C-alpha positions as a LaTeX table, in Angstrom:
\begin{tabular}{lrrr}
\hline
Residue & $x$ (\AA) & $y$ (\AA) & $z$ (\AA) \\
\hline
Met1 & 26.94 & 47.41 & 0.85 \\
Ala2 & 30.02 & 49.13 & 1.50 \\
Ile3 & 32.07 & 50.63 & $-0.68$ \\
Phe4 & 36.14 & 51.36 & 0.44 \\
Cys5 & 38.24 & 54.01 & $-1.11$ \\
Thr6 & 41.49 & 52.12 & $-2.79$ \\
Lys7 & 43.43 & 55.87 & $-2.21$ \\
Cys8 & 42.80 & 56.38 & 1.70 \\
Gly9 & 41.11 & 52.64 & 2.62 \\
Thr10 & 37.33 & 54.91 & 3.99 \\
Gln11 & 34.39 & 53.44 & 3.81 \\
Asn12 & 31.56 & 54.83 & 1.69 \\
Asp13 & 27.69 & 54.35 & 1.38 \\
Thr14 & 26.40 & 52.53 & $-1.45$ \\
Gly15 & 26.04 & 53.68 & $-4.50$ \\
Ala16 & 28.76 & 56.56 & $-3.78$ \\
Ala17 & 30.82 & 57.68 & $-6.95$ \\
Phe18 & 33.51 & 59.78 & $-5.41$ \\
Cys19 & 35.26 & 59.23 & $-1.93$ \\
Asp20 & 33.67 & 61.35 & 1.05 \\
Asn21 & 37.29 & 61.51 & 2.56 \\
Cys22 & 39.64 & 62.40 & $-0.43$ \\
Gly23 & 37.31 & 62.37 & $-3.56$ \\
Asn24 & 38.88 & 59.83 & $-5.00$ \\
Ala25 & 36.62 & 58.26 & $-7.80$ \\
Leu26 & 35.21 & 54.93 & $-6.24$ \\
Arg27 & 34.21 & 53.13 & $-9.67$ \\
Pro28 & 35.77 & 53.48 & $-12.99$ \\
Pro29 & 32.71 & 54.31 & $-15.59$ \\
Leu30 & 30.85 & 51.71 & $-17.32$ \\
Pro31 & 32.14 & 51.43 & $-20.77$ \\
Thr32 & 29.40 & 52.12 & $-23.50$ \\
Ala33 & 28.87 & 49.82 & $-26.84$ \\
Pro34 & 29.67 & 51.80 & $-30.13$ \\
Ala35 & 26.51 & 51.70 & $-31.72$ \\
Pro36 & 26.31 & 49.80 & $-34.84$ \\
Gln37 & 27.58 & 51.29 & $-37.82$ \\
Gly38 & 24.60 & 52.18 & $-40.70$ \\
Leu39 & 21.96 & 51.38 & $-38.00$ \\
Pro40 & 19.84 & 53.78 & $-36.27$ \\
Asp41 & 19.78 & 55.31 & $-33.08$ \\
Ala42 & 17.94 & 52.81 & $-30.96$ \\
Val43 & 13.93 & 54.15 & $-30.85$ \\
Pro44 & 13.52 & 54.91 & $-26.41$ \\
Thr45 & 10.32 & 52.83 & $-25.12$ \\
Ala46 & 7.75 & 54.71 & $-23.06$ \\
Gly47 & 7.88 & 54.49 & $-19.24$ \\
Ala48 & 5.43 & 52.73 & $-16.84$ \\
Gly49 & 3.52 & 55.98 & $-17.12$ \\
Gly50 & 3.48 & 55.61 & $-21.11$ \\
Ala51 & 5.37 & 59.14 & $-21.65$ \\
Leu52 & 8.20 & 58.91 & $-23.69$ \\
Pro53 & 11.35 & 59.84 & $-22.14$ \\
Thr54 & 12.90 & 63.63 & $-23.58$ \\
Arg55 & 16.27 & 61.97 & $-23.37$ \\
Gly56 & 18.20 & 61.17 & $-26.92$ \\
Leu57 & 17.38 & 62.72 & $-29.86$ \\
Pro58 & 14.30 & 65.19 & $-30.68$ \\
Gly59 & 11.99 & 63.32 & $-33.49$ \\
Arg60 & 11.30 & 64.74 & $-36.43$ \\
Pro61 & 8.15 & 66.50 & $-37.35$ \\
Lys62 & 6.03 & 64.69 & $-39.99$ \\
Thr63 & 5.56 & 67.35 & $-41.59$ \\
Met64 & 9.32 & 67.76 & $-43.03$ \\
Ile65 & 10.08 & 64.09 & $-44.36$ \\
Tyr66 & 6.85 & 64.79 & $-46.32$ \\
Ala67 & 8.53 & 67.71 & $-47.69$ \\
Gly68 & 11.59 & 65.65 & $-47.68$ \\
Leu69 & 10.02 & 62.91 & $-49.90$ \\
Ala70 & 7.71 & 65.51 & $-52.42$ \\
Leu71 & 11.55 & 67.33 & $-52.69$ \\
Ala72 & 13.16 & 64.19 & $-54.07$ \\
Thr73 & 10.68 & 63.19 & $-56.51$ \\
Val74 & 10.55 & 67.01 & $-58.17$ \\
Leu75 & 14.00 & 66.30 & $-58.45$ \\
Val76 & 14.05 & 62.49 & $-59.77$ \\
Ala77 & 10.66 & 63.66 & $-61.77$ \\
Gly78 & 12.56 & 66.94 & $-63.05$ \\
Gly79 & 16.00 & 64.68 & $-63.22$ \\
Ala80 & 13.76 & 62.60 & $-66.17$ \\
Ala81 & 12.25 & 65.04 & $-67.99$ \\
Met82 & 15.60 & 66.75 & $-68.10$ \\
Tyr83 & 17.50 & 63.21 & $-69.86$ \\
Phe84 & 14.10 & 62.38 & $-72.43$ \\
Val85 & 14.90 & 66.91 & $-73.08$ \\
Leu86 & 18.21 & 65.43 & $-73.58$ \\
Gln87 & 18.43 & 62.53 & $-76.15$ \\
Ala88 & 16.64 & 62.13 & $-79.16$ \\
Pro89 & 13.57 & 60.17 & $-79.23$ \\
Ser90 & 12.74 & 57.17 & $-80.34$ \\
Pro91 & 11.81 & 56.48 & $-84.30$ \\
Thr92 & 8.82 & 54.84 & $-82.72$ \\
Pro93 & 5.40 & 54.64 & $-84.73$ \\
Ala94 & 3.85 & 57.55 & $-82.77$ \\
Asn95 & 6.57 & 59.34 & $-83.20$ \\
Leu96 & 6.87 & 59.21 & $-86.42$ \\
Leu97 & 3.01 & 59.43 & $-87.08$ \\
Ala98 & 3.49 & 62.97 & $-85.11$ \\
Ala99 & 6.45 & 63.88 & $-87.32$ \\
Ala100 & 4.26 & 62.54 & $-90.41$ \\
Lys101 & 1.11 & 64.88 & $-89.68$ \\
Ala102 & 3.52 & 67.92 & $-88.65$ \\
Gly103 & 5.80 & 67.88 & $-91.74$ \\
Tyr104 & 2.73 & 67.62 & $-94.27$ \\
Asp105 & 0.15 & 70.79 & $-94.02$ \\
Lys106 & $-3.67$ & 70.63 & $-95.21$ \\
Asn107 & $-1.70$ & 71.94 & $-99.03$ \\
Ala108 & 0.45 & 69.09 & $-99.80$ \\
Leu109 & $-2.55$ & 66.40 & $-98.47$ \\
Asp110 & $-4.49$ & 68.26 & $-100.90$ \\
Gln111 & $-2.17$ & 67.63 & $-103.73$ \\
Glu112 & $-2.60$ & 63.91 & $-102.84$ \\
Arg113 & $-6.35$ & 64.13 & $-102.52$ \\
Lys114 & $-5.88$ & 65.70 & $-106.40$ \\
Glu115 & $-4.56$ & 62.14 & $-106.87$ \\
Leu116 & $-8.37$ & 60.95 & $-106.66$ \\
Cys117 & $-9.77$ & 63.46 & $-109.11$ \\
Leu118 & $-9.96$ & 61.65 & $-112.74$ \\
Ser119 & $-9.46$ & 64.34 & $-115.54$ \\
Asn120 & $-10.03$ & 61.67 & $-118.41$ \\
Thr121 & $-12.94$ & 63.67 & $-119.62$ \\
Asp122 & $-14.27$ & 67.09 & $-119.44$ \\
Tyr123 & $-17.40$ & 66.39 & $-116.99$ \\
Arg124 & $-18.50$ & 69.75 & $-116.99$ \\
Thr125 & $-19.84$ & 68.89 & $-120.61$ \\
Gln126 & $-23.43$ & 67.95 & $-120.62$ \\
Pro127 & $-24.92$ & 65.53 & $-121.91$ \\
Leu128 & $-21.75$ & 64.07 & $-122.59$ \\
Asn129 & $-21.91$ & 62.06 & $-125.67$ \\
Val130 & $-20.03$ & 58.71 & $-126.67$ \\
Gly131 & $-19.30$ & 56.98 & $-129.62$ \\
Glu132 & $-21.05$ & 54.01 & $-130.12$ \\
Gln133 & $-17.65$ & 51.84 & $-131.65$ \\
Asp134 & $-15.75$ & 53.47 & $-128.18$ \\
Gln135 & $-15.73$ & 50.50 & $-126.39$ \\
Val136 & $-13.19$ & 51.79 & $-123.44$ \\
Phe137 & $-14.53$ & 54.50 & $-123.04$ \\
Arg138 & $-18.29$ & 53.26 & $-122.98$ \\
Ser139 & $-17.45$ & 50.79 & $-120.52$ \\
Phe140 & $-16.37$ & 53.56 & $-118.31$ \\
Met141 & $-19.67$ & 55.54 & $-118.53$ \\
Asp142 & $-21.81$ & 52.51 & $-117.49$ \\
Ala143 & $-19.59$ & 52.50 & $-114.83$ \\
Leu144 & $-20.44$ & 55.44 & $-113.64$ \\
Val145 & $-24.69$ & 54.46 & $-114.23$ \\
Val146 & $-24.24$ & 52.42 & $-112.15$ \\
Ala147 & $-22.89$ & 54.88 & $-109.56$ \\
Gly148 & $-26.24$ & 56.80 & $-109.69$ \\
Leu149 & $-23.63$ & 60.05 & $-111.72$ \\
Tyr150 & $-25.42$ & 59.34 & $-115.17$ \\
Ser151 & $-28.93$ & 57.87 & $-116.30$ \\
Ala152 & $-28.86$ & 55.35 & $-118.88$ \\
Pro153 & $-27.61$ & 56.15 & $-122.39$ \\
Val154 & $-29.68$ & 57.35 & $-124.90$ \\
Gln155 & $-28.80$ & 57.20 & $-128.84$ \\
Val156 & $-28.82$ & 59.96 & $-131.13$ \\
Thr157 & $-27.85$ & 60.69 & $-133.78$ \\
Ser158 & $-24.92$ & 63.26 & $-135.25$ \\
Gly159 & $-25.68$ & 66.32 & $-137.84$ \\
Gly160 & $-23.20$ & 66.71 & $-140.51$ \\
Phe161 & $-21.96$ & 64.86 & $-143.84$ \\
Phe162 & $-20.68$ & 62.46 & $-141.89$ \\
Gln163 & $-23.22$ & 60.90 & $-139.81$ \\
Gln164 & $-22.97$ & 58.31 & $-137.12$ \\
Thr165 & $-24.20$ & 57.37 & $-133.89$ \\
Leu166 & $-23.41$ & 58.43 & $-130.41$ \\
Leu167 & $-24.34$ & 57.62 & $-127.15$ \\
Gln168 & $-25.41$ & 60.27 & $-125.06$ \\
Tyr169 & $-24.96$ & 60.79 & $-121.30$ \\
Val170 & $-27.34$ & 63.02 & $-119.11$ \\
Ala171 & $-25.50$ & 63.84 & $-115.57$ \\
Thr172 & $-27.41$ & 63.29 & $-112.98$ \\
Pro173 & $-27.71$ & 65.78 & $-109.40$ \\
Glu174 & $-25.15$ & 63.65 & $-107.35$ \\
Leu175 & $-21.98$ & 64.31 & $-110.14$ \\
Ala176 & $-21.92$ & 67.92 & $-108.81$ \\
Lys177 & $-21.45$ & 66.87 & $-105.72$ \\
Tyr178 & $-18.16$ & 64.94 & $-106.76$ \\
Arg179 & $-17.33$ & 67.54 & $-109.52$ \\
Glu180 & $-14.38$ & 70.06 & $-109.21$ \\
Gly181 & $-13.69$ & 71.83 & $-111.90$ \\
Ser182 & $-14.04$ & 69.28 & $-115.15$ \\
Arg183 & $-12.80$ & 66.27 & $-112.93$ \\
Leu184 & $-14.39$ & 64.03 & $-110.91$ \\
Cys185 & $-12.89$ & 63.25 & $-107.49$ \\
Leu186 & $-13.78$ & 60.03 & $-105.12$ \\
Ala187 & $-13.07$ & 61.59 & $-102.01$ \\
Lys188 & $-13.72$ & 65.17 & $-100.45$ \\
Gly189 & $-9.80$ & 64.40 & $-98.00$ \\
Val190 & $-6.99$ & 62.96 & $-97.32$ \\
Glu191 & $-5.30$ & 61.97 & $-93.75$ \\
Ile192 & $-1.81$ & 59.88 & $-92.69$ \\
Val193 & $-3.13$ & 57.58 & $-90.56$ \\
Glu194 & $-0.57$ & 55.32 & $-89.65$ \\
Val195 & 3.81 & 54.07 & $-90.18$ \\
Thr196 & 4.78 & 51.03 & $-89.99$ \\
Asp197 & 7.48 & 48.87 & $-90.99$ \\
Ile198 & 10.01 & 50.93 & $-89.44$ \\
Gln199 & 13.83 & 50.30 & $-90.80$ \\
Lys200 & 16.72 & 50.53 & $-89.20$ \\
Ile201 & 18.62 & 54.14 & $-88.15$ \\
His202 & 20.69 & 55.01 & $-90.87$ \\
Thr203 & 23.60 & 57.52 & $-90.28$ \\
Glu204 & 25.75 & 59.05 & $-93.34$ \\
Ser205 & 28.82 & 61.81 & $-93.21$ \\
Gly206 & 28.82 & 64.10 & $-96.35$ \\
Glu207 & 28.65 & 67.85 & $-97.74$ \\
Leu208 & 25.63 & 70.07 & $-96.96$ \\
Lys209 & 25.58 & 73.75 & $-97.87$ \\
Gly210 & 29.22 & 73.13 & $-97.96$ \\
Arg211 & 29.99 & 72.04 & $-94.49$ \\
Asn212 & 30.77 & 68.20 & $-93.83$ \\
Val213 & 27.67 & 67.04 & $-91.79$ \\
Lys214 & 26.25 & 63.71 & $-90.02$ \\
Val215 & 22.58 & 63.11 & $-90.66$ \\
Thr216 & 20.58 & 60.64 & $-89.14$ \\
Ser217 & 17.28 & 59.08 & $-91.06$ \\
Val218 & 14.89 & 56.45 & $-91.03$ \\
Arg219 & 12.38 & 54.70 & $-93.82$ \\
Gly220 & 8.55 & 53.72 & $-92.29$ \\
Gln221 & 5.63 & 52.47 & $-94.33$ \\
Met222 & 3.19 & 55.48 & $-94.22$ \\
Thr223 & $-0.21$ & 55.51 & $-94.74$ \\
Leu224 & $-2.53$ & 57.68 & $-96.54$ \\
Gln225 & $-6.30$ & 57.52 & $-96.21$ \\
Ala226 & $-9.08$ & 59.23 & $-97.70$ \\
Leu227 & $-11.83$ & 61.34 & $-96.06$ \\
Asp228 & $-15.61$ & 61.00 & $-96.87$ \\
Val229 & $-14.81$ & 58.18 & $-99.77$ \\
Ala230 & $-17.77$ & 58.31 & $-102.22$ \\
Pro231 & $-20.75$ & 56.06 & $-100.90$ \\
Trp232 & $-21.21$ & 54.67 & $-104.82$ \\
Leu233 & $-17.76$ & 53.51 & $-105.27$ \\
Gly234 & $-18.52$ & 50.12 & $-103.15$ \\
Lys235 & $-21.55$ & 49.46 & $-105.92$ \\
Pro236 & $-21.17$ & 46.52 & $-108.18$ \\
Gly237 & $-18.23$ & 46.58 & $-110.86$ \\
Val238 & $-17.64$ & 50.47 & $-110.00$ \\
Ser239 & $-14.62$ & 50.32 & $-108.09$ \\
Asp240 & $-13.29$ & 47.83 & $-110.46$ \\
Val241 & $-13.98$ & 50.71 & $-113.16$ \\
Leu242 & $-12.28$ & 53.80 & $-111.77$ \\
Met243 & $-9.59$ & 52.43 & $-109.52$ \\
Gly244 & $-7.86$ & 50.95 & $-112.66$ \\
Arg245 & $-7.21$ & 54.73 & $-113.82$ \\
Leu246 & $-5.77$ & 55.89 & $-110.32$ \\
Thr247 & $-1.71$ & 55.09 & $-109.75$ \\
Asn248 & $-0.53$ & 53.63 & $-105.43$ \\
Trp249 & $-3.79$ & 53.54 & $-104.86$ \\
Ser250 & $-6.77$ & 50.57 & $-103.16$ \\
Tyr251 & $-9.86$ & 50.34 & $-102.58$ \\
Lys252 & $-11.16$ & 47.87 & $-99.86$ \\
Asn253 & $-13.60$ & 47.36 & $-96.61$ \\
Lys254 & $-14.65$ & 50.65 & $-97.64$ \\
Lys255 & $-11.47$ & 52.26 & $-97.17$ \\
Leu256 & $-9.49$ & 54.04 & $-99.91$ \\
Glu257 & $-5.82$ & 53.79 & $-98.81$ \\
Gln258 & $-2.18$ & 54.13 & $-100.54$ \\
Gln259 & 1.24 & 53.58 & $-99.07$ \\
His260 & 4.74 & 54.24 & $-99.45$ \\
Leu261 & 7.83 & 54.47 & $-98.21$ \\
Glu262 & 8.88 & 57.95 & $-96.31$ \\
Asn263 & 12.08 & 59.40 & $-94.74$ \\
Phe264 & 12.68 & 61.13 & $-91.64$ \\
Val265 & 15.37 & 62.85 & $-91.26$ \\
Leu266 & 16.92 & 63.69 & $-87.05$ \\
Val267 & 16.55 & 67.75 & $-87.48$ \\
Asp268 & 17.46 & 69.03 & $-83.63$ \\
Lys269 & 16.63 & 66.31 & $-81.76$ \\
Arg270 & 13.00 & 65.99 & $-83.50$ \\
Trp271 & 12.12 & 63.60 & $-86.16$ \\
Thr272 & 10.90 & 65.37 & $-89.14$ \\
Ala273 & 9.24 & 64.87 & $-91.90$ \\
Gly274 & 7.88 & 66.03 & $-95.45$ \\
Pro275 & 8.63 & 68.75 & $-98.13$ \\
Asp276 & 10.02 & 71.53 & $-95.70$ \\
Thr277 & 12.76 & 68.64 & $-94.40$ \\
Leu278 & 15.36 & 69.62 & $-96.49$ \\
Ala279 & 15.60 & 72.94 & $-96.18$ \\
Lys280 & 14.79 & 72.38 & $-92.36$ \\
Leu281 & 18.24 & 70.04 & $-92.16$ \\
Glu282 & 20.16 & 72.67 & $-94.39$ \\
Asn283 & 19.17 & 75.43 & $-92.16$ \\
Ser284 & 20.48 & 74.01 & $-88.84$ \\
Ala285 & 23.46 & 72.37 & $-90.67$ \\
Ala286 & 23.92 & 76.46 & $-91.55$ \\
Asn287 & 24.09 & 77.28 & $-87.71$ \\
Gly288 & 26.60 & 74.69 & $-86.73$ \\
Lys289 & 25.19 & 71.82 & $-85.91$ \\
Tyr290 & 25.88 & 68.36 & $-86.85$ \\
Asp291 & 29.38 & 69.34 & $-87.69$ \\
Asp292 & 31.38 & 66.00 & $-88.76$ \\
Lys293 & 35.02 & 66.92 & $-88.08$ \\
Arg294 & 35.82 & 63.14 & $-89.21$ \\
Ala295 & 34.49 & 63.90 & $-93.03$ \\
Gln296 & 37.10 & 67.14 & $-93.78$ \\
Gly297 & 38.36 & 66.42 & $-96.95$ \\
Lys298 & 37.00 & 63.47 & $-97.86$ \\
Ser299 & 34.68 & 63.19 & $-100.25$ \\
Ser300 & 30.68 & 63.24 & $-99.72$ \\
Lys301 & 29.00 & 60.06 & $-100.49$ \\
Ile302 & 25.89 & 58.21 & $-99.47$ \\
Gly303 & 26.29 & 54.97 & $-99.48$ \\
Glu304 & 27.96 & 52.29 & $-101.37$ \\
Asn305 & 26.90 & 53.20 & $-105.17$ \\
Ala306 & 27.05 & 56.73 & $-104.58$ \\
Glu307 & 29.39 & 59.38 & $-106.70$ \\
Pro308 & 32.37 & 60.68 & $-105.41$ \\
Gly309 & 31.76 & 64.40 & $-104.61$ \\
Ala310 & 27.93 & 64.12 & $-104.42$ \\
Gly311 & 26.73 & 65.82 & $-101.69$ \\
Ile312 & 23.59 & 64.75 & $-99.03$ \\
Gly313 & 21.71 & 67.94 & $-100.06$ \\
Ser314 & 21.73 & 66.58 & $-103.99$ \\
Lys315 & 20.49 & 63.18 & $-102.77$ \\
Leu316 & 17.71 & 63.87 & $-100.21$ \\
Ala317 & 16.36 & 66.51 & $-102.59$ \\
Gly318 & 13.69 & 64.18 & $-104.15$ \\
Met319 & 13.04 & 62.25 & $-101.32$ \\
Phe320 & 10.67 & 64.48 & $-99.43$ \\
Ser321 & 7.29 & 64.24 & $-100.58$ \\
Phe322 & 4.67 & 62.14 & $-101.87$ \\
Gly323 & 5.33 & 60.58 & $-104.76$ \\
Gly324 & 9.10 & 60.89 & $-104.90$ \\
His325 & 9.68 & 64.27 & $-106.31$ \\
Pro326 & 9.12 & 67.84 & $-105.78$ \\
Leu327 & 7.29 & 68.98 & $-108.56$ \\
Lys328 & 4.04 & 68.21 & $-107.17$ \\
Gly329 & 1.35 & 71.13 & $-107.50$ \\
Thr330 & 0.07 & 73.87 & $-110.01$ \\
Trp331 & 2.18 & 76.16 & $-111.58$ \\
Arg332 & 2.25 & 79.89 & $-113.37$ \\
Ser333 & 4.87 & 81.12 & $-115.32$ \\
Met334 & 6.16 & 84.44 & $-113.82$ \\
Ala335 & 7.06 & 87.67 & $-115.53$ \\
Thr336 & 9.93 & 87.87 & $-117.79$ \\
Lys337 & 11.91 & 89.23 & $-119.98$ \\
Gln338 & 12.56 & 88.29 & $-123.70$ \\
Met339 & 13.99 & 89.98 & $-126.41$ \\
Gly340 & 13.98 & 92.84 & $-124.31$ \\
Val341 & 9.73 & 92.55 & $-124.63$ \\
Glu342 & 8.28 & 92.15 & $-120.89$ \\
Leu343 & 6.21 & 89.41 & $-120.92$ \\
Pro344 & 3.46 & 89.22 & $-118.13$ \\
Ala345 & 3.01 & 86.58 & $-115.20$ \\
Gly346 & 0.85 & 83.93 & $-116.03$ \\
Leu347 & 1.37 & 84.46 & $-119.92$ \\
Ala348 & 2.06 & 80.34 & $-120.70$ \\
Pro349 & $-0.45$ & 78.24 & $-119.61$ \\
Asp350 & $-0.45$ & 76.40 & $-115.82$ \\
Ile351 & 1.46 & 73.25 & $-115.17$ \\
Ile352 & $-0.29$ & 70.71 & $-112.73$ \\
Phe353 & 1.92 & 67.66 & $-111.62$ \\
Thr354 & 0.71 & 65.21 & $-109.64$ \\
Ala355 & 2.65 & 62.01 & $-108.66$ \\
Asp356 & 2.38 & 60.25 & $-111.90$ \\
Ala357 & 1.37 & 62.69 & $-114.61$ \\
Met358 & 1.68 & 66.24 & $-115.99$ \\
Glu359 & $-1.32$ & 68.55 & $-117.10$ \\
Ser360 & $-1.34$ & 71.92 & $-119.62$ \\
Gly361 & $-3.66$ & 73.76 & $-121.88$ \\
Gly362 & $-6.41$ & 70.82 & $-120.54$ \\
Gly363 & $-4.35$ & 67.88 & $-121.64$ \\
Ser364 & $-2.99$ & 65.04 & $-119.21$ \\
Thr365 & 0.01 & 62.74 & $-119.77$ \\
Lys366 & 1.59 & 59.79 & $-118.20$ \\
Cys367 & 5.10 & 60.62 & $-117.29$ \\
Asp368 & 8.11 & 59.18 & $-115.57$ \\
Phe369 & 9.67 & 61.38 & $-112.59$ \\
Glu370 & 13.73 & 60.99 & $-111.92$ \\
Val371 & 15.14 & 63.26 & $-109.63$ \\
Asp372 & 18.92 & 64.18 & $-109.37$ \\
Gly373 & 19.05 & 66.78 & $-106.81$ \\
Ser374 & 17.66 & 70.11 & $-108.26$ \\
Arg375 & 17.34 & 68.51 & $-111.27$ \\
Val376 & 13.94 & 66.78 & $-112.65$ \\
Thr377 & 13.16 & 64.86 & $-115.39$ \\
Val378 & 9.96 & 64.19 & $-116.89$ \\
Thr379 & 9.41 & 61.72 & $-119.44$ \\
Pro380 & 5.77 & 60.78 & $-121.37$ \\
Lys381 & 4.83 & 56.84 & $-120.78$ \\
Gly382 & 6.07 & 55.00 & $-123.88$ \\
Gln383 & 8.45 & 58.23 & $-125.39$ \\
Ser384 & 12.05 & 58.65 & $-125.68$ \\
Gln385 & 12.12 & 62.32 & $-125.40$ \\
Ser386 & 12.32 & 64.42 & $-121.60$ \\
Leu387 & 11.09 & 67.52 & $-120.21$ \\
Ile388 & 13.71 & 68.47 & $-117.62$ \\
Phe389 & 12.81 & 71.11 & $-115.29$ \\
Val390 & 15.82 & 72.33 & $-112.32$ \\
Met391 & 14.19 & 73.83 & $-109.17$ \\
Glu392 & 15.91 & 76.75 & $-107.66$ \\
Gly393 & 14.35 & 76.83 & $-104.83$ \\
Lys394 & 11.14 & 74.96 & $-102.93$ \\
Asp395 & 8.77 & 76.61 & $-104.77$ \\
Ile396 & 10.77 & 78.81 & $-108.49$ \\
Met397 & 11.57 & 75.85 & $-111.16$ \\
Met398 & 12.78 & 76.51 & $-114.58$ \\
Ala399 & 11.81 & 74.89 & $-117.43$ \\
Lys400 & 14.26 & 74.12 & $-119.38$ \\
Ala401 & 12.55 & 73.50 & $-122.69$ \\
Val402 & 11.19 & 76.78 & $-123.00$ \\
Gly403 & 13.24 & 79.08 & $-120.82$ \\
Leu404 & 10.51 & 80.18 & $-117.98$ \\
Arg405 & 10.44 & 80.49 & $-114.84$ \\
Tyr406 & 7.60 & 79.21 & $-113.04$ \\
Glu407 & 6.15 & 79.68 & $-108.84$ \\
Arg408 & 4.29 & 77.21 & $-107.91$ \\
Val409 & 0.53 & 78.86 & $-106.76$ \\
Lys410 & $-0.67$ & 75.79 & $-105.41$ \\
\hline
\end{tabular}
């Protein structure tokens, strides 16, 4: 079909774009529809020969696509890791268990193991004689006979003017396996196995080392379990007698366990527990962390019943050790000068504190411990008079009654 120029009227061949005579455009270009927003360009289809046309956007190599996906994955993973680094860990049982194990070292756990060592008599004494009329101790020794630690008693007669009938117990080789010095131990070790019954997170504002701080803490039930428990403890009647001489420990299904509430504190975005917790918290506070400007000019209070002006340190000092007091361990007198005389270290008898007792000079006394900041009041059971010890550091204390300083040696 011929096409006529609209300008000069010249007839042109079909398909011509411009007039052969005057060069006028014979028809306007067809409008192209805009590509829909947000959609990719149409994918070209193969022609008759099966080859894709070369016009349009060039295809992207697969290696570039994979590299882009890998980079995106790294960025997402890195962002997630950074998020968790910057955020404080939640107080889950696993996180608090890890904090407890990190906070209580072998020495601290060994102090707990000593709670499982009986000191009601000197187990080095051989043979061991018991008065025939001493029914209480006889019952105890008879349980050790069942355990296989002593042979059955035989009657003997004491010498002297006032002779009496005694029951003589002779130790078996089994006793030596569980005797440590003068004590009889029911297990070889102790470990922390779980933290349960986690309470709500608690935040307190107060004064710590001269700074107004905000401290976050949480409490959980921590379970201690004895390791290598003496097999004879499970013999009939043995545990009933021996467990009566332990405090806070229970024996069930061949497991020797203790549970108590433990305090966990957030220090440098980590949950922390153990006897060094307060020192770590004080160190971080001294470096300007945990500042609470809203507490400026206010008295420090821990809980509703706290006394005005009571600092966080004084309220937390006794909360980070097994048994609830910081004296646990073996203490030896330090060198000192009194009345111009130089007294050497170790002159006074060592003092051993457990969770519920004080031992010195070979005797053991059950006691109550009351902690008020650095001051620990020790009151023997059934007595009104108390002994006062003042902590001057983690491993240094002053015995007020005798005016001697002691150093923790175990």
